N, C-alpha and C positions, 0 to 999 in steps of 0.2 A: 504496499501497499503506499503512495506516493504523498505527501503533502504538495498539494497544488496550489492554494491559496488558506491566508487565515484572514477572516475581520472580526469585528467585537464579536460579532455573538457565535459563532459555528469556526471551523476547520470546513475545508473542505480537500477529498480527499481523491485520486485517481485509481482503481483497482480492478485489474481485469476489464479495463472497458466498462468500468462504470464508474458513475460519482460515487461518493458516498458521504452525504452534510452531518456534522456532526458536531452540534450545540456542546457548547460548553460551558463547567460550569464558573459563577463568580462567585469567587470565595468571599466578598463583601456584603451580600447574600444571606440571608438568616438560610440555611441547609433547608429543612422542606418546602421553604417558600420559593428556592431555587429552583429545585426538581420539582415542583411544582409548574412552575413557568416554562423552565425547556421543555417539558413534555406535552402541555398546550398549545408553546408554538409549535413545534414537531405538528403535531398532529392534525393544527390549523393551515399551517403549508404543504401537509398534505392534499389535507379537501381541496386549498384554493387550486392547487397545478392539477386536480380532478376537477371542477369544476369550469376550471377553465380552458380545459380540452375540452367539455364538454358544450361548450359555445364555438368550437370550431377553433379556436387558436395552439397555436405549436408550441408545446410545452415538453421537457423531457419525460419519458414513460419513466412513473413511478414502480418500482419494483417489491419494494417493502415498507413497510414503515416501523420503528421501535420507539422504544422508550425516548432516547434524546437525537436520534438519527434515521437520515430517507436514505435508501441505496435508488440511484435513478442509472436511466440510462443518460452514458456520455456523450455530447453532442459535438460531435469532431468537425468544428465549424470556425470561423473568426471571428470574433467582437464585431458588431456593425459603426464601433469608433470608428474601428481599421478602415473600413470601408467608406464611407463620409467625406472622401478625396474628391471626390466630383459630382458636376451636377447632374450629369446623369444616373449616378448610384444613388444620389440626393434626392429625388425624382421620386426615383419607382421606391428605395425603399420606404422613404419619410411617407408617399403616401400608405401604402401597405401597413406600416405601423398605425397610421390616422384610422384605417378599416379594423385591425384586431385590437386598438383601445378600447373604442368605441364598442366593440362587440362584448370584452372588460366590464366597462362601464355599466354597459345597460346589464349584464348580469348582476349590476348590484355590488361589482366587488372593484377596487382599488392594488396596483401593484407594490405603492409604496416606497419606490425606488427605482422609477420608472426615469433609464437613462439609456444611450446610447450600450453602456458595460456592460448591461443585464439585458441584451439583446444577442445574440447568434445567428448567424447564416450559415447557413449548410447548406449544397443546392439550391445557391436564389431563394430558399425557404427562410420566413423569421420565426428564431424558435424564442420567446420570453425566458426567460431564465431567475430563480431566488424571488423566489415570494415570499420570505423571511420578513417582507414589513408590510404583507397584505392582507387588508382584512375586508369584509362581508357589509355592506354600508350601501342605505338607500340616499346618506347624507351629499346633498349638491356640494356642498363646500370640500368635503377631504376628494370627490373625483375632480373640481377643479384644483385643488392643493396635487394631485398626481398630472396634471394635466401642467402647471404651474413648474413640477421639479423635471418635468421633459420639456418644455421652453428654456428654462438658466441652461439646463446641458446641450439644446442644439443653439443659443445663443452666444455660448460661451466656449463649447468646446468645435465646434463645428461653423463659427462666424463667416466665413468665406461665401455661403448659402445660403436663402434661404430656407432654410427646411421646415420653418414653418407654414410657412404657405402651401408645399406641400404635403406635410401631417395633416391639415384642415381640409384639405381634397378630401382625403379619406376618413376624418372624423366626421367632420363635420353634416350633418342632417335634420332630418328633424325631433326628431327623439334625442339629440344630443343636444341642442342650439342652449335648454335653460342650465346644460353644464357651463357649456362655454359664456351662459352670459355670467355667471359669477367668478367661472378664471376671469373677465374682463374688468370686472370688479376688485378682484384678488392681486390681479395687473398693477391698474388704476393707481390701488391703495399703497402700491412698491415702492413705485415711481415717486413719491411724495413721501417715504421713509428716510 
């Protein structure tokens, strides 16, 4: 088993062509609370992966869920962050991101860390990964905050192109207009802070 990434909440291992995501314990938390939170978040992420897949958005196949760990398919592709360096890629992929994120939001799910580092491209298909901060919610502000996170990511990391314009081509529809209205209000508030 090879450690390939360590974040604040989990260690990610590659093991025989599968990803093992193991939630790490937090020594500053009381032991029972820590155990409860890690189990809860592991189950929640497994459920979100299943729910997102059900609405037609590609995610890694989940093979096994244990107390603090998920075993899932390894998507052998490239992080979208590395591919959005040409206008043609920006148009193609950002519109598709918009289509997929609208499906996720209309299913009352938010990703929680929506960035081009959490989308992998394999065979020109987008796979959304890392739903560790995701939640089920009908709350428009939370969905708009998901959009704000992606907007800031696209503006700061992929500033050469107007990727947001192409994202909106895929995202915008009658059912998402309320979310976009809240997003616009959030964006205006942010500009004046």
